[in-house]
Backbone as JSON Lines, residues from 0, in Angstrom:
{"i":0,"aa":"M","n":[-82.71,21.47,14.39],"ca":[-82.52,21.02,15.75],"c":[-81.82,22.1,16.56]}
{"i":1,"aa":"R","n":[-82.25,22.23,17.79],"ca":[-81.66,23.19,18.7],"c":[-80.9,22.44,19.79]}
{"i":2,"aa":"K","n":[-79.69,22.87,20.01],"ca":[-78.88,22.26,21.07],"c":[-79.51,22.59,22.43]}
{"i":3,"aa":"I","n":[-79.61,21.57,23.3],"ca":[-80.22,21.75,24.61],"c":[-79.21,22.42,25.55]}
{"i":4,"aa":"R","n":[-79.67,23.43,26.25],"ca":[-78.82,24.12,27.22],"c":[-78.72,23.29,28.49]}
{"i":5,"aa":"T","n":[-77.62,23.43,29.19],"ca":[-77.38,22.67,30.42],"c":[-78.51,22.85,31.42]}
{"i":6,"aa":"I","n":[-79.01,24.05,31.58],"ca":[-80.06,24.32,32.56],"c":[-81.36,23.57,32.23]}
{"i":7,"aa":"E","n":[-81.56,23.24,30.96],"ca":[-82.76,22.53,30.53],"c":[-82.69,21.03,30.78]}
{"i":8,"aa":"M","n":[-81.51,20.51,31.07],"ca":[-81.33,19.06,31.2],"c":[-81.82,18.48,32.52]}
{"i":9,"aa":"Q","n":[-82.11,19.31,33.48],"ca":[-82.67,18.88,34.76],"c":[-81.85,17.74,35.38]}
{"i":10,"aa":"R","n":[-80.58,17.94,35.51],"ca":[-79.69,16.94,36.1],"c":[-79.93,16.85,37.6]}
{"i":11,"aa":"L","n":[-79.59,15.71,38.16],"ca":[-79.73,15.48,39.6],"c":[-78.7,16.31,40.37]}
{"i":12,"aa":"T","n":[-79.06,16.7,41.57],"ca":[-78.07,17.26,42.48],"c":[-77.27,16.09,43.06]}
{"i":13,"aa":"I","n":[-76.18,16.38,43.71],"ca":[-75.39,15.31,44.33],"c":[-76.24,14.56,45.35]}
{"i":14,"aa":"E","n":[-77.04,15.29,46.12],"ca":[-77.9,14.65,47.12],"c":[-78.94,13.76,46.46]}
{"i":15,"aa":"E","n":[-79.55,14.21,45.38],"ca":[-80.53,13.4,44.65],"c":[-79.86,12.17,44.03]}
{"i":16,"aa":"F","n":[-78.65,12.37,43.5],"ca":[-77.9,11.26,42.91],"c":[-77.64,10.18,43.96]}
{"i":17,"aa":"Q","n":[-77.22,10.59,45.12],"ca":[-76.89,9.6,46.16],"c":[-78.11,8.84,46.64]}
{"i":18,"aa":"K","n":[-79.3,9.41,46.54],"ca":[-80.53,8.74,46.94],"c":[-81.15,7.92,45.81]}
{"i":19,"aa":"A","n":[-80.76,8.21,44.58],"ca":[-81.37,7.57,43.41],"c":[-80.96,6.1,43.3]}
{"i":20,"aa":"E","n":[-81.83,5.32,42.67],"ca":[-81.51,3.92,42.41],"c":[-80.28,3.85,41.51]}
{"i":21,"aa":"K","n":[-79.4,2.91,41.81],"ca":[-78.13,2.79,41.08],"c":[-78.13,1.57,40.16]}
{"i":22,"aa":"L","n":[-77.28,1.67,39.17],"ca":[-76.98,0.52,38.32],"c":[-76.27,-0.5,39.22]}
{"i":23,"aa":"P","n":[-76.74,-1.75,39.27],"ca":[-76.13,-2.74,40.17],"c":[-74.76,-3.2,39.64]}
{"i":24,"aa":"L","n":[-73.83,-2.26,39.64],"ca":[-72.5,-2.49,39.07],"c":[-71.47,-1.73,39.88]}
{"i":25,"aa":"I","n":[-70.4,-2.43,40.24],"ca":[-69.25,-1.79,40.87],"c":[-68.09,-1.89,39.89]}
{"i":26,"aa":"V","n":[-67.4,-0.78,39.7],"ca":[-66.25,-0.72,38.8],"c":[-64.99,-0.8,39.67]}
{"i":27,"aa":"V","n":[-64.18,-1.82,39.42],"ca":[-62.95,-2.05,40.18],"c":[-61.77,-1.68,39.3]}
{"i":28,"aa":"L","n":[-60.92,-0.77,39.77],"ca":[-59.74,-0.35,39.01],"c":[-58.51,-1.02,39.62]}
{"i":29,"aa":"D","n":[-57.91,-1.9,38.85],"ca":[-56.74,-2.69,39.27],"c":[-55.47,-1.98,38.82]}
{"i":30,"aa":"D","n":[-54.9,-1.17,39.72],"ca":[-53.64,-0.46,39.44],"c":[-53.73,0.45,38.21]}
{"i":31,"aa":"V","n":[-54.81,1.21,38.09],"ca":[-54.92,2.19,37.01],"c":[-54.08,3.4,37.42]}
{"i":32,"aa":"R","n":[-53.04,3.66,36.66],"ca":[-52.04,4.65,37.1],"c":[-52.38,6.09,36.74]}
{"i":33,"aa":"S","n":[-53.13,6.33,35.67],"ca":[-53.4,7.69,35.23],"c":[-54.57,8.28,36.01]}
{"i":34,"aa":"M","n":[-54.31,9.4,36.68],"ca":[-55.37,10.07,37.42],"c":[-56.43,10.61,36.47]}
{"i":35,"aa":"Y","n":[-56.03,10.95,35.23],"ca":[-57.0,11.41,34.25],"c":[-57.94,10.27,33.85]}
{"i":36,"aa":"N","n":[-57.42,9.08,33.71],"ca":[-58.27,7.92,33.42],"c":[-59.22,7.65,34.59]}
{"i":37,"aa":"V","n":[-58.71,7.73,35.81],"ca":[-59.55,7.53,36.99],"c":[-60.68,8.56,36.99]}
{"i":38,"aa":"G","n":[-60.35,9.81,36.73],"ca":[-61.37,10.86,36.7],"c":[-62.41,10.63,35.62]}
{"i":39,"aa":"S","n":[-61.95,10.21,34.46],"ca":[-62.87,9.92,33.36],"c":[-63.81,8.78,33.71]}
{"i":40,"aa":"I","n":[-63.3,7.77,34.39],"ca":[-64.14,6.63,34.81],"c":[-65.15,7.07,35.86]}
{"i":41,"aa":"F","n":[-64.77,7.97,36.74],"ca":[-65.73,8.54,37.7],"c":[-66.86,9.26,36.94]}
{"i":42,"aa":"R","n":[-66.5,10.03,35.92],"ca":[-67.5,10.8,35.18],"c":[-68.47,9.87,34.45]}
{"i":43,"aa":"T","n":[-67.96,8.82,33.82],"ca":[-68.83,7.85,33.16],"c":[-69.69,7.13,34.18]}
{"i":44,"aa":"S","n":[-69.12,6.82,35.34],"ca":[-69.87,6.14,36.4],"c":[-71.01,7.01,36.91]}
{"i":45,"aa":"D","n":[-70.79,8.31,36.97],"ca":[-71.86,9.24,37.35],"c":[-72.94,9.25,36.28]}
{"i":46,"aa":"T","n":[-72.54,9.29,35.03],"ca":[-73.49,9.35,33.92],"c":[-74.51,8.22,33.99]}
{"i":47,"aa":"F","n":[-74.05,7.01,34.34],"ca":[-74.93,5.85,34.35],"c":[-75.28,5.38,35.75]}
{"i":48,"aa":"R","n":[-75.06,6.23,36.75],"ca":[-75.4,5.94,38.15],"c":[-74.84,4.6,38.62]}
{"i":49,"aa":"V","n":[-73.56,4.37,38.38],"ca":[-72.89,3.18,38.87],"c":[-72.9,3.19,40.39]}
{"i":50,"aa":"E","n":[-73.07,2.02,40.98],"ca":[-73.16,1.89,42.43],"c":[-71.92,2.43,43.14]}
{"i":51,"aa":"S","n":[-70.74,2.06,42.65],"ca":[-69.51,2.47,43.33],"c":[-68.31,2.21,42.43]}
{"i":52,"aa":"V","n":[-67.22,2.92,42.73],"ca":[-65.93,2.67,42.09],"c":[-64.97,2.24,43.18]}
{"i":53,"aa":"Y","n":[-64.28,1.12,42.96],"ca":[-63.28,0.63,43.9],"c":[-61.91,0.91,43.3]}
{"i":54,"aa":"L","n":[-61.12,1.69,44.01],"ca":[-59.78,2.07,43.58],"c":[-58.78,1.17,44.3]}
{"i":55,"aa":"C","n":[-57.96,0.46,43.54],"ca":[-57.09,-0.55,44.13],"c":[-55.62,-0.33,43.77]}
{"i":56,"aa":"G","n":[-54.76,-0.69,44.72],"ca":[-53.33,-0.63,44.48],"c":[-52.84,0.78,44.24]}
{"i":57,"aa":"I","n":[-52.17,1.0,43.09],"ca":[-51.6,2.31,42.8],"c":[-52.62,3.3,42.25]}
{"i":58,"aa":"S","n":[-53.86,2.86,42.06],"ca":[-54.9,3.79,41.58],"c":[-55.03,4.94,42.56]}
{"i":59,"aa":"C","n":[-54.96,6.15,42.06],"ca":[-55.05,7.34,42.89],"c":[-56.47,7.51,43.42]}
{"i":60,"aa":"T","n":[-56.59,8.15,44.56],"ca":[-57.91,8.4,45.15],"c":[-58.15,9.91,45.24]}
{"i":61,"aa":"P","n":[-59.42,10.3,45.22],"ca":[-59.74,11.72,45.45],"c":[-59.38,12.11,46.89]}
{"i":62,"aa":"P","n":[-59.15,13.34,47.16],"ca":[-59.13,14.45,46.22],"c":[-57.78,14.54,45.49]}
{"i":63,"aa":"A","n":[-57.85,14.82,44.22],"ca":[-56.66,15.04,43.41],"c":[-57.05,15.93,42.24]}
{"i":64,"aa":"T","n":[-56.26,16.95,41.99],"ca":[-56.56,17.9,40.93],"c":[-56.74,17.21,39.58]}
{"i":65,"aa":"E","n":[-55.88,16.24,39.29],"ca":[-55.93,15.55,38.0],"c":[-57.21,14.73,37.85]}
{"i":66,"aa":"I","n":[-57.65,14.09,38.94],"ca":[-58.92,13.35,38.9],"c":[-60.06,14.33,38.65]}
{"i":67,"aa":"H","n":[-60.06,15.42,39.4],"ca":[-61.14,16.41,39.29],"c":[-61.21,17.02,37.89]}
{"i":68,"aa":"K","n":[-60.07,17.18,37.25],"ca":[-60.02,17.8,35.93],"c":[-60.87,17.03,34.91]}
{"i":69,"aa":"T","n":[-60.86,15.7,34.98],"ca":[-61.66,14.91,34.04],"c":[-62.98,14.43,34.65]}
{"i":70,"aa":"A","n":[-63.04,14.3,35.96],"ca":[-64.28,13.87,36.62],"c":[-65.31,15.0,36.69]}
{"i":71,"aa":"L","n":[-64.84,16.22,36.7],"ca":[-65.7,17.4,36.78],"c":[-66.67,17.33,37.97]}
{"i":72,"aa":"G","n":[-66.2,16.8,39.09],"ca":[-67.02,16.73,40.29],"c":[-67.69,15.39,40.51]}
{"i":73,"aa":"A","n":[-67.6,14.48,39.55],"ca":[-68.23,13.16,39.71],"c":[-67.61,12.36,40.84]}
{"i":74,"aa":"E","n":[-66.38,12.7,41.22],"ca":[-65.75,12.02,42.34],"c":[-66.45,12.36,43.66]}
{"i":75,"aa":"E","n":[-67.29,13.39,43.63],"ca":[-68.07,13.77,44.81],"c":[-69.44,13.11,44.82]}
{"i":76,"aa":"S","n":[-69.96,12.73,43.66],"ca":[-71.29,12.11,43.61],"c":[-71.22,10.59,43.66]}
{"i":77,"aa":"V","n":[-70.22,10.0,43.02],"ca":[-70.11,8.54,42.95],"c":[-69.41,8.02,44.21]}
{"i":78,"aa":"N","n":[-70.02,7.02,44.84],"ca":[-69.38,6.39,45.99],"c":[-68.1,5.7,45.55]}
{"i":79,"aa":"W","n":[-67.07,5.71,46.4],"ca":[-65.83,5.02,46.08],"c":[-65.18,4.51,47.37]}
{"i":80,"aa":"R","n":[-64.36,3.5,47.18],"ca":[-63.59,2.92,48.28],"c":[-62.2,2.59,47.77]}
{"i":81,"aa":"Y","n":[-61.26,2.52,48.7],"ca":[-59.89,2.14,48.34],"c":[-59.58,0.77,48.94]}
{"i":82,"aa":"F","n":[-58.91,-0.08,48.17],"ca":[-58.42,-1.38,48.63],"c":[-56.93,-1.48,48.3]}
{"i":83,"aa":"K","n":[-56.19,-2.14,49.16],"ca":[-54.75,-2.31,48.92],"c":[-54.5,-3.07,47.63]}
{"i":84,"aa":"T","n":[-55.34,-4.08,47.35],"ca":[-55.21,-4.83,46.1],"c":[-56.59,-5.09,45.52]}
{"i":85,"aa":"A","n":[-56.64,-5.3,44.22],"ca":[-57.9,-5.64,43.57],"c":[-58.39,-7.0,44.07]}
{"i":86,"aa":"L","n":[-57.47,-7.88,44.41],"ca":[-57.85,-9.19,44.93],"c":[-58.62,-9.05,46.25]}
{"i":87,"aa":"D","n":[-58.19,-8.11,47.1],"ca":[-58.93,-7.84,48.34],"c":[-60.36,-7.39,48.02]}
{"i":88,"aa":"A","n":[-60.49,-6.52,47.05],"ca":[-61.82,-6.02,46.66],"c":[-62.68,-7.15,46.12]}
{"i":89,"aa":"I","n":[-62.1,-7.99,45.26],"ca":[-62.84,-9.09,44.66],"c":[-63.31,-10.08,45.71]}
{"i":90,"aa":"N","n":[-62.44,-10.4,46.65],"ca":[-62.84,-11.33,47.72],"c":[-64.04,-10.8,48.49]}
{"i":91,"aa":"E","n":[-64.03,-9.52,48.81],"ca":[-65.18,-8.93,49.52],"c":[-66.43,-8.94,48.65]}
{"i":92,"aa":"L","n":[-66.27,-8.58,47.39],"ca":[-67.41,-8.56,46.47],"c":[-68.04,-9.94,46.34]}
{"i":93,"aa":"K","n":[-67.23,-10.96,46.19],"ca":[-67.76,-12.31,46.03],"c":[-68.46,-12.77,47.31]}
{"i":94,"aa":"Q","n":[-67.92,-12.39,48.47],"ca":[-68.59,-12.73,49.74],"c":[-69.96,-12.06,49.82]}
{"i":95,"aa":"N","n":[-70.12,-10.93,49.14],"ca":[-71.39,-10.2,49.15],"c":[-72.28,-10.54,47.97]}
{"i":96,"aa":"G","n":[-71.95,-11.6,47.23],"ca":[-72.82,-12.1,46.18],"c":[-72.67,-11.47,44.81]}
{"i":97,"aa":"Y","n":[-71.64,-10.7,44.61],"ca":[-71.41,-10.1,43.3],"c":[-70.77,-11.09,42.35]}
{"i":98,"aa":"K","n":[-71.16,-11.02,41.09],"ca":[-70.48,-11.76,40.03],"c":[-69.38,-10.83,39.52]}
{"i":99,"aa":"V","n":[-68.14,-11.31,39.56],"ca":[-66.99,-10.48,39.2],"c":[-66.49,-10.88,37.81]}
{"i":100,"aa":"L","n":[-66.42,-9.89,36.94],"ca":[-65.97,-10.12,35.56],"c":[-64.82,-9.18,35.25]}
{"i":101,"aa":"S","n":[-63.68,-9.75,34.89],"ca":[-62.55,-8.94,34.47],"c":[-62.71,-8.62,32.99]}
{"i":102,"aa":"V","n":[-62.27,-7.45,32.6],"ca":[-62.31,-7.05,31.2],"c":[-60.89,-7.23,30.67]}
{"i":103,"aa":"E","n":[-60.73,-8.32,29.93],"ca":[-59.38,-8.7,29.5],"c":[-59.46,-9.66,28.34]}
{"i":104,"aa":"Q","n":[-58.4,-9.69,27.56],"ca":[-58.29,-10.63,26.45],"c":[-57.66,-11.92,26.98]}
{"i":105,"aa":"V","n":[-58.49,-12.94,27.12],"ca":[-58.04,-14.23,27.65],"c":[-58.67,-15.35,26.83]}
{"i":106,"aa":"E","n":[-58.14,-16.54,26.98],"ca":[-58.77,-17.7,26.37],"c":[-60.17,-17.86,26.96]}
{"i":107,"aa":"H","n":[-61.12,-18.16,26.11],"ca":[-62.51,-18.43,26.52],"c":[-63.22,-17.22,27.12]}
{"i":108,"aa":"S","n":[-62.78,-16.01,26.75],"ca":[-63.5,-14.81,27.2],"c":[-64.86,-14.77,26.51]}
{"i":109,"aa":"T","n":[-65.76,-13.98,27.06],"ca":[-67.06,-13.75,26.45],"c":[-67.01,-12.42,25.73]}
{"i":110,"aa":"K","n":[-67.29,-12.43,24.45],"ca":[-67.34,-11.18,23.69],"c":[-68.51,-10.35,24.22]}
{"i":111,"aa":"I","n":[-68.29,-9.07,24.38],"ca":[-69.29,-8.22,25.02],"c":[-70.64,-8.27,24.3]}
{"i":112,"aa":"Q","n":[-70.64,-8.42,22.99],"ca":[-71.9,-8.45,22.25],"c":[-72.68,-9.74,22.52]}
{"i":113,"aa":"N","n":[-72.02,-10.76,23.05],"ca":[-72.68,-12.03,23.37],"c":[-73.04,-12.16,24.84]}
{"i":114,"aa":"F","n":[-72.69,-11.18,25.64],"ca":[-72.91,-11.26,27.08],"c":[-74.35,-10.91,27.44]}
{"i":115,"aa":"E","n":[-75.0,-11.81,28.14],"ca":[-76.37,-11.58,28.61],"c":[-76.34,-11.31,30.1]}
{"i":116,"aa":"I","n":[-76.79,-10.16,30.5],"ca":[-76.79,-9.74,31.89],"c":[-78.02,-10.33,32.58]}
{"i":117,"aa":"E","n":[-77.81,-10.91,33.74],"ca":[-78.91,-11.45,34.53],"c":[-79.54,-10.3,35.31]}
{"i":118,"aa":"S","n":[-80.84,-10.14,35.2],"ca":[-81.56,-8.99,35.76],"c":[-81.35,-8.76,37.25]}
{"i":119,"aa":"F","n":[-81.33,-9.81,38.04],"ca":[-81.3,-9.61,39.48],"c":[-79.94,-9.95,40.09]}
{"i":120,"aa":"Q","n":[-78.92,-9.94,39.27],"ca":[-77.56,-10.23,39.71],"c":[-76.79,-8.91,39.87]}
{"i":121,"aa":"N","n":[-76.05,-8.78,40.96],"ca":[-75.15,-7.64,41.11],"c":[-73.81,-8.01,40.49]}
{"i":122,"aa":"Y","n":[-73.22,-7.05,39.78],"ca":[-71.97,-7.3,39.06],"c":[-70.88,-6.36,39.51]}
{"i":123,"aa":"A","n":[-69.65,-6.82,39.32],"ca":[-68.47,-5.98,39.43],"c":[-67.62,-6.25,38.2]}
{"i":124,"aa":"I","n":[-67.12,-5.2,37.6],"ca":[-66.2,-5.35,36.48],"c":[-64.83,-4.85,36.91]}
{"i":125,"aa":"V","n":[-63.8,-5.56,36.49],"ca":[-62.44,-5.18,36.84],"c":[-61.75,-4.67,35.58]}
{"i":126,"aa":"L","n":[-61.19,-3.48,35.68],"ca":[-60.44,-2.87,34.6],"c":[-59.0,-2.75,35.05]}
{"i":127,"aa":"G","n":[-58.07,-3.08,34.15],"ca":[-56.68,-3.18,34.55],"c":[-55.8,-2.01,34.19]}
{"i":128,"aa":"N","n":[-54.57,-2.14,34.6],"ca":[-53.51,-1.18,34.38],"c":[-53.34,-0.9,32.89]}
{"i":129,"aa":"E","n":[-52.98,0.34,32.57],"ca":[-52.87,0.78,31.19],"c":[-51.83,0.01,30.39]}
{"i":130,"aa":"V","n":[-50.83,-0.57,31.04],"ca":[-49.78,-1.3,30.32],"c":[-49.94,-2.81,30.47]}
{"i":131,"aa":"K","n":[-50.17,-3.27,31.69],"ca":[-50.18,-4.71,31.97],"c":[-51.57,-5.33,32.04]}
{"i":132,"aa":"G","n":[-52.6,-4.51,32.03],"ca":[-53.95,-5.05,32.1],"c":[-54.3,-5.52,33.5]}
{"i":133,"aa":"V","n":[-55.25,-6.43,33.56],"ca":[-55.71,-7.0,34.84],"c":[-54.68,-8.05,35.28]}
{"i":134,"aa":"H","n":[-54.31,-8.0,36.55],"ca":[-53.35,-8.98,37.08],"c":[-53.9,-10.4,36.93]}
{"i":135,"aa":"Q","n":[-53.01,-11.35,36.63],"ca":[-53.42,-12.74,36.42],"c":[-54.15,-13.32,37.63]}
{"i":136,"aa":"E","n":[-53.69,-13.02,38.85],"ca":[-54.37,-13.56,40.04],"c":[-55.79,-13.01,40.18]}
{"i":137,"aa":"V","n":[-56.02,-11.82,39.65],"ca":[-57.36,-11.23,39.66],"c":[-58.23,-11.94,38.63]}
{"i":138,"aa":"I","n":[-57.65,-12.2,37.46],"ca":[-58.37,-12.97,36.43],"c":[-58.75,-14.34,36.99]}
{"i":139,"aa":"D","n":[-57.8,-14.99,37.66],"ca":[-58.05,-16.32,38.23],"c":[-59.17,-16.3,39.26]}
{"i":140,"aa":"A","n":[-59.3,-15.21,39.99],"ca":[-60.34,-15.1,41.02],"c":[-61.69,-14.64,40.46]}
{"i":141,"aa":"S","n":[-61.69,-14.2,39.22],"ca":[-62.93,-13.69,38.61],"c":[-63.85,-14.83,38.2]}
{"i":142,"aa":"D","n":[-65.12,-14.49,38.06],"ca":[-66.11,-15.48,37.6],"c":[-66.1,-15.64,36.09]}
{"i":143,"aa":"G","n":[-65.41,-14.75,35.41],"ca":[-65.3,-14.81,33.96],"c":[-64.64,-13.55,33.45]}
{"i":144,"aa":"C","n":[-64.45,-13.5,32.14],"ca":[-63.83,-12.33,31.51],"c":[-64.66,-11.88,30.31]}
{"i":145,"aa":"L","n":[-64.79,-10.58,30.2],"ca":[-65.45,-9.96,29.06],"c":[-64.38,-9.38,28.15]}
{"i":146,"aa":"E","n":[-64.65,-9.41,26.85],"ca":[-63.71,-8.86,25.89],"c":[-64.46,-8.02,24.87]}
{"i":147,"aa":"I","n":[-63.89,-6.88,24.54],"ca":[-64.43,-6.03,23.48],"c":[-63.68,-6.37,22.2]}
{"i":148,"aa":"P","n":[-64.38,-6.82,21.17],"ca":[-63.69,-7.14,19.91],"c":[-62.97,-5.91,19.36]}
{"i":149,"aa":"Q","n":[-61.78,-6.13,18.83],"ca":[-61.0,-5.05,18.24],"c":[-60.61,-5.46,16.83]}
{"i":150,"aa":"L","n":[-60.94,-4.63,15.87],"ca":[-60.8,-5.0,14.47],"c":[-59.64,-4.31,13.76]}
{"i":151,"aa":"G","n":[-58.94,-3.45,14.46],"ca":[-57.85,-2.71,13.84],"c":[-56.5,-3.34,14.1]}
{"i":152,"aa":"T","n":[-55.47,-2.52,14.07],"ca":[-54.1,-3.01,14.25],"c":[-53.65,-3.02,15.71]}
{"i":153,"aa":"K","n":[-54.33,-2.31,16.57],"ca":[-53.93,-2.22,17.98],"c":[-54.56,-3.36,18.78]}
{"i":154,"aa":"H","n":[-53.92,-3.72,19.88],"ca":[-54.4,-4.83,20.69],"c":[-55.06,-4.38,21.99]}
{"i":155,"aa":"S","n":[-55.19,-3.06,22.18],"ca":[-55.82,-2.58,23.4],"c":[-56.43,-1.21,23.16]}
{"i":156,"aa":"M","n":[-57.29,-0.81,24.11],"ca":[-57.9,0.52,24.09],"c":[-57.59,1.2,25.41]}
{"i":157,"aa":"N","n":[-57.76,2.51,25.43],"ca":[-57.6,3.25,26.67],"c":[-58.58,2.72,27.71]}
{"i":158,"aa":"V","n":[-58.15,2.62,28.96],"ca":[-58.98,2.02,30.01],"c":[-60.26,2.81,30.25]}
{"i":159,"aa":"S","n":[-60.21,4.13,30.09],"ca":[-61.44,4.9,30.32],"c":[-62.43,4.7,29.17]}
{"i":160,"aa":"V","n":[-61.94,4.5,27.96],"ca":[-62.81,4.19,26.82],"c":[-63.44,2.81,27.03]}
{"i":161,"aa":"T","n":[-62.62,1.86,27.43],"ca":[-63.12,0.52,27.72],"c":[-64.2,0.57,28.79]}
{"i":162,"aa":"A","n":[-63.95,1.33,29.84],"ca":[-64.95,1.47,30.92],"c":[-66.26,2.0,30.36]}
{"i":163,"aa":"G","n":[-66.19,3.0,29.5],"ca":[-67.4,3.58,28.93],"c":[-68.21,2.57,28.14]}
{"i":164,"aa":"I","n":[-67.53,1.76,27.35],"ca":[-68.22,0.76,26.54],"c":[-68.88,-0.29,27.43]}
{"i":165,"aa":"I","n":[-68.14,-0.79,28.4],"ca":[-68.65,-1.85,29.28],"c":[-69.78,-1.33,30.17]}
{"i":166,"aa":"I","n":[-69.59,-0.16,30.77],"ca":[-70.63,0.4,31.63],"c":[-71.9,0.65,30.82]}
{"i":167,"aa":"Y","n":[-71.76,1.16,29.61],"ca":[-72.94,1.38,28.77],"c":[-73.66,0.07,28.49]}
{"i":168,"aa":"K","n":[-72.93,-0.99,28.25],"ca":[-73.55,-2.3,27.99],"c":[-74.44,-2.7,29.16]}
{"i":169,"aa":"F","n":[-73.94,-2.52,30.38],"ca":[-74.76,-2.83,31.56],"c":[-75.94,-1.88,31.67]}
{"i":170,"aa":"A","n":[-75.71,-0.59,31.49],"ca":[-76.78,0.4,31.6],"c":[-77.86,0.16,30.56]}
{"i":171,"aa":"E","n":[-77.46,-0.18,29.36],"ca":[-78.41,-0.42,28.28],"c":[-79.38,-1.54,28.65]}
{"i":172,"aa":"Q","n":[-78.85,-2.6,29.22],"ca":[-79.7,-3.75,29.55],"c":[-80.43,-3.6,30.88]}
{"i":173,"aa":"L","n":[-79.86,-2.85,31.82],"ca":[-80.45,-2.82,33.16],"c":[-81.13,-1.51,33.54]}
{"i":174,"aa":"L","n":[-80.76,-0.41,32.92],"ca":[-81.33,0.88,33.33],"c":[-82.12,1.58,32.26]}
{"i":175,"aa":"L","n":[-81.53,1.76,31.13],"ca":[-82.13,2.63,30.12],"c":[-83.45,2.13,29.58]}
{"i":176,"aa":"T","n":[-83.71,0.84,29.73],"ca":[-84.96,0.29,29.23],"c":[-86.02,0.17,30.31]}
{"i":177,"aa":"R","n":[-85.68,0.51,31.55],"ca":[-86.65,0.42,32.64],"c":[-87.29,1.77,32.86]}
{"i":178,"aa":"E","n":[-88.6,1.83,32.67],"ca":[-89.31,3.1,32.7],"c":[-89.22,3.81,34.04]}
{"i":179,"aa":"H","n":[-89.18,3.07,35.17],"ca":[-89.13,3.76,36.45],"c":[-87.78,4.42,36.7]}
{"i":180,"aa":"I","n":[-86.76,3.99,35.99],"ca":[-85.45,4.64,36.1],"c":[-85.4,5.82,35.14]}
{"i":181,"aa":"N","n":[-85.97,5.64,33.98],"ca":[-85.96,6.67,32.95],"c":[-87.4,7.12,32.72]}
{"i":182,"aa":"P","n":[-87.9,8.04,33.55],"ca":[-89.3,8.44,33.44],"c":[-89.64,9.13,32.15]}
{"i":183,"aa":"N","n":[-88.66,9.56,31.38],"ca":[-88.9,10.22,30.11],"c":[-88.2,9.43,29.01]}
{"i":184,"aa":"P","n":[-88.77,8.25,28.61],"ca":[-88.08,7.39,27.66],"c":[-87.83,8.03,26.31]}
{"i":185,"aa":"N","n":[-88.57,9.06,25.95],"ca":[-88.34,9.72,24.67],"c":[-87.12,10.63,24.69]}
{"i":186,"aa":"K","n":[-86.57,10.87,25.88],"ca":[-85.43,11.75,26.02],"c":[-84.18,11.12,25.43]}
{"i":187,"aa":"Y","n":[-84.08,9.8,25.43],"ca":[-82.86,9.15,24.97],"c":[-83.08,8.44,23.66]}
């Protein structure tokens, strides 16, 4: 096997990315304090053409050197907005018909492997603060909660890792299997 060179990957330009069909998913960051985590989430959001990232509360916004260090420019391709609180973002999303799901360990959560995505539904996922998680009032306002099973000794994962797993779950069901989005299905 030969490793593929970057020039051979035929990646989209920022202009092409902004015109391309997006994954019907908005990622809401509820007081995510690490700019490196924010940047990493931007980079994953670019990878799967997420519709937008909503930065809420103390979540830092671009431009910021620390965000750019892990985003590698994805903060320029992915649409983003700032809200004073995640609750403000959720209220607007729900008014616009989005199903809002917090990613948190709660009673009666849906394990990610059991979650069935509705094809024509727009979604927003809420990811919480690195220490306190998603605020309770945000959980209360959500349409449900998703949980990633954890089999080890720790009770949480890094928020950017969590984002990658959840975003991939949506992309797997909504994008990667649709031929018009992935014109070269043998590539993946």
